[in-house]
N, C-alpha and C positions, 0 to 999 in steps of 0.2 A: 504494500500500500504506500503510495508516495506521501511524503510528509512536508508540511509547511512549518516555518518557525516564525512566531510573532514575538518580537522583543517586548518584555513586560514594561509597561509604563509609557510606550511611545504613542503619539497621537493617532487617531483613527479617522482622519478626514478623507475627502475624496482622493487626495494624492496618495495616501497610504493604501486605500482600497485598490487604486490603479496599480500600485507596485505589487500588491498581493496577487492581482490577476496576472501580472507579468510573470511573477515567480511561479504561479501555477502552470502557466503556458510553458515556461522553461522546463519545469519538472516533468511535463509530459513528453517534451522533446528529448531531453537528456536527463533521465531519472538518476543515473549513476552519479553524475557530477553534482546534481542538486542534492542528492542524499549526503554526499560528503560535506557539502556546505552546511546542510542542516545539522549534521553532527557537531561541526565546529561551533555553530551558533548556539546549539543546545548546551554545549559545554561552557559557553560564556554566560549562561544564566537565563536563556530565553525559554519561553513556554512553547512546547511542541504541540502543534495541532495536527491531527491525522485527517487526511482528506476523506470525506464521506458525503453521501447524499444528504443535503439539508432539507428538512421537512418544515412545512408551514402548518402551525397549529393555531386554532382559534383561541382568543383570549376572552376574558370576562366581558369586555366591551363589545365583542363581536368582530373585532379586527383580527387579521391573521398575522402572526409573528413568527419570525424565523427561529427554529428550535435547534439547538446544538446539543446532542446527547453527551453525557459525561464521558462516554467511551472514546470520544474524539480527543479529549484532553490528555488521557493517560491510558496506555494499553493495559488490559486486564492480565495480570500475571497468574499462572497456575499456583494453587496452594502448595506450600513446601511440606509435603508429607514426610515424616521421619523415615529414614532408611532402616530396614530391619537389621537386627544384630544376628550374626550367624550362630546357629546352634547345631550341635551334632544330632543326628537322628537317634531315636530311642528304639531299642529292640527288647523283646521278651527273652528272659534268660531262666525263668523258673515258674513252674506251675505247682501250686500246693492244693491237694485235694484232701477231703476228710469230712466235710460237711454233708449232711443228708438233705439239705434244702438250699434254696437261693441264699447267697451271702449278701446281706442287705446293707451292712455298715462296717466300718473299721476305724480304729483309732490307735495312735502310737503313744508309747511311754516316753516321758521326757528324757530318760537315760538312753533312748534309742537302742535298747537291747531286746525289747519284745513289743508285740502289737496284739491287739484284741479285735475279734470280729463277732458280729451278731448275725444270726442266720434265721431262715424261715423254719428250721427244724427246732426252734424254741431254745437253742443253746447259745452260750457265749463261750468262745474258745480263745485261749491265750497261746500265741505262737512265738517261737524264737525267730527274731528278725534275720539273724545271720544265716541260719541253716534251714529255716522254714519248718522245723520240727514242732509238733504239737506238745505243749507243756501242761495244759490244764483245760478241763471242760467244766463249765458252770451251768447248772440248771436251776430254774426257778420261775421263769416266765411260762405262761400257758398259751401264748400266741407268738407270732413272729416277732423277733427282736429287730427293731427298725433304727435304733440309734445307740451308740456307745460313746463314752468320753472318759478319758483318764486324767485325773487331777495332777497338776505339776507341783502343787503345794501341800497335798495331803496324800496319805496312802489309800486313796479312795478311787473307785471306778463307778460310773453311773451308766445305767441302761434304761431304755424305754421300749415299749412294744405295742402291738395292736390290742393287748389285753387291758389297756388304759392305765397300766402301771408304770411308775418311775421308781427305780430301785437304786439304792446306794450300797455298794459292795466294799467290805473291808478287805484289802488285799493282803493283810497279815494273817487273817483267819479264813479268807475265801468264803465269807458268808455275808448274807444280806443283813445290814444293821439298821437301815431306814427305808421306809416306803412313803412316797409322796402321793396322797390321794387328792383328787380334784378334777381330773380330766373326765369329760363326759363321753369320750369316744377314743379311738385309737390314737396313739402318740407317734408322730412321724419324725420329729426333729428334736435334737437335744444339744445344748451348748453350755460350757462352763465359763463363767466370768474369769478373766485372767488374774485379777487382783482382789476381788471381793469373794466372800464365801456365799455366793448365790449361783443358782443354775437356772437356765431357761429351757422350757419345753414347749413345743407347739404341735398341734394335731388337727384331727378332723373336726373338732368343735370350734374351729376358726379363731382361736385365741392363742396368745403366747403367755404362758404363766411363769412368773418369776418366784423361785422358792428360796427360802433361807435354808442353807445346806444342813445346819445342825439342828434347828428347832422344828423343821418340816413345815413351817408356817408359809403360806402363800403370801408373798410380799405385794405383788402386783398381778393384775390380770389385764394384759394388754389387748384390749378389744378394739376392733376397727376393721379387721379383714372380714370379707364376706364368704370366704371359702377356706379350705384346708390350708393351714400353715405348714409348708413343706420344707423350709430351710431357715436356719437362724445363724447369724454371726454376732459375736461379742468382741468388744475391745475396751481397753481401760479409759479411753477418751470419748467425749460425746461425738456422735450418738453411740451410746454404749450397747445398744441392741439394734440389729437390722434384721428384718424378717421378710421372707419372700413367700408368696401365697399363690394358690390356684385361682385367685380372683384377678390375676395378671398384674398385681401391683407389688411394689417393694416399699416397705415403711421403715422410717428411721425414728427411733423412740427416745424420748427424754425420760429416764427413770429416776432422776434426782428429786423431782417434786413428789409431794404426797400422793397426788393423783397423776400417775404417769400418763403422758400424752404424746401424740404423734408430732414429731418435729417437721417431717416432710413425707409426702406420699408421691412416689415415682410411678407414673402411669405410662411409661414408654413402651412396655411390652404389650403384645397382642395375644399372647398365650400364657399358660401357667408358668410361674417362676419356680422351678424345682431346685435350682443350683445357685448358690452364692459362694464366692471365694474372695478372701481378703488378701491384698498384696502384703508380703511380709515386711517391706520397708517403706513403700510409698503409701501415702494417705489416700488410698483409692481401693475400689473393689469392683468385681465383675459379677454380672448376673446372667444366668443361662436359661433360655427358653426355647420352645420349638420354632419360634420365628427368627431369633437371632441371639447373639451374645453381645452384651453391651457393657461399656466401661463407665463408671461414675466416679466423680471426685467428692471426697468428704471435706467438711462435715455436713454440708447441706445437700449433697447428692446431685451436683451439677453433672449433666450428661456430657460425656467426652466424645465418644464415637462408637459405632458398631465395629465388630470384627469384620475384616474385609471379605471373608468368604462365609458362606452359609452352610452349616453342617447338615441341614435338612433332616433333622431327626429330633426326637424329644430328649433334651439334655437333662440327664439325671444328676450329674456331679461335675465339679470343677475343682482344680487345685493349682496353686501357683507356688514356685520356689524362688529363692533369692536371685537366681540367674535370669529371671524374667521369662521363664518357660511356664506357660499355662497349658494344662491338659484337661480336656473335656471328654466325658464318656456319655454315650447315648443308649437309648433303648434298642437300637438295631445293631449294637455291637461295634459301632464306629468309635475309634479313639483318635482324636485329633490333637496335635500339639501346635501351640501358637507362640509367636513372639509378642510379648506383652507390650513393648514400646510402640510397634507399628501396627499391631493387629493382624499381621500376616500369618497364615497357617503354613508352617514349613514342613509338616508331616501329617499325612492323612492315612491312618491305618485301620485295620479291621481285626477284631479279636477272633481267635480260632476256637471254635466250639470243641469241647473235649469229646472223645469217642464215647458213644452211648447216649449223648444228649441230643435233643432236638435242635434243628436249625433255628427255631424261634427262641431258644434259650441262649441267645448270644448277647443279651442285654448287660450293660454295665451299670450297677446300682451305686457304687461308691468308688472314689479314687482319692489317694492322698500321697503326698511326698513325705518321706521320713524326715527326721530332724536335721539331717545333713543336706537334704534336697537332692541327693544323687540317686535315690531309688524311688520309683513310683510303684505303688501297689493298687491293684484294681480288684474290687469285689464284684463277682459276676453271677449271672443267672444259671450258668452250667455247674454251680456248686463249687467253684474253685476260686482261689486267690492267685492272681498272676503278678509276677515281679518284672519290672522294666528298668533298664538302665541305658545310659548313652553308649553309642557305638564308639569304642576307643580308637578304631581304625579310620573313622570318617574324618575328612578334611574339607575345607572350602572348595577344593578342586574336584574331589570325588562327589560331593553333594553341594552343588552351587545353589545360591538363593534364587528362587523363582518368584520375582516380585514385580508387580505393576502398580504404580501409584493409582489410587482411585480417581476416576474422572467425574463421576457423579456421587457425591458424598450424601448419604441419607442422614438427615438431621435427627430422625427419631426412629 
């Protein structure tokens, strides 16, 4: 597109208009020469005007006025999308079997020596993290175990299930020492506060309940969702509780007041929000749904952007490590790995169903990185736990980044 340069502050009389017409005529005859002159004048502080068809628009008085669009004054530059960081691809290196039902949840010990899983066979199993050997089996629930959490401050483990029960286990005696009564239906999500002696549970009764760990008293009943509360995040700073629900919303809660209230309600999703994941170092989190995976900035939940690809499945779980790798598992067995910074999916894998299982039993119910962030564990519908780690032989040359900056950024 040929360009004209109008020096800022010069008069705009008939003589100047004649000179502009002369310059336009010269630019059509010798565009290369005129372009060089324009660059030199632009460097001297002139205002660059791009040639375009000028439109006549009616004014309030009925007269027609010449309209110059803002795009003529400055070219629109493409948004500078961050380049993705290179990550090595992840590969499965171990499969642990032993459960008699779907593995619904998992949690790690703070010492990173063992982990615990809850299953649809109503048992809680403790496994050695290094070898994958079964150490202990705990029974007590009379329905599927849907959530487990291990306290980093006390020798306690907590579990919840579809039997409406929330139990506290003493890890020194391996027995239930407390039960928290109050849920009206199955409990789907459980989270421990990192600094306070409270735990949060959410379920099919559409509320998130905050319990005093020692006295078993219900401190708050966070009501506001219209459907099942499927995921809960906790953190020491406000908002201390974040909940995702089947009513397609994410709520940020203020629990410091006597009557806990909603700080913000995020209505960006169009499908049920089943997965929430907090970044370990950034003050941000991700939410996963069947329509998309979205990033939000805390404390008020400002929407950042969608992930650049769509997994096209019901996202059940998400996990993020310190290196900026996010893993998401879905109902159809797809396990995708993402670069947190750019939102680019650098690996798109599919779990392998174990022999003897149905093809439909390929769903991934839970996923989590261990304390070091170098191992990923997935709890799956084929009754197994799978271990994943980075491929040590991969290099940027053998696995280059396949990245295209987005042209049309979806704002919601």
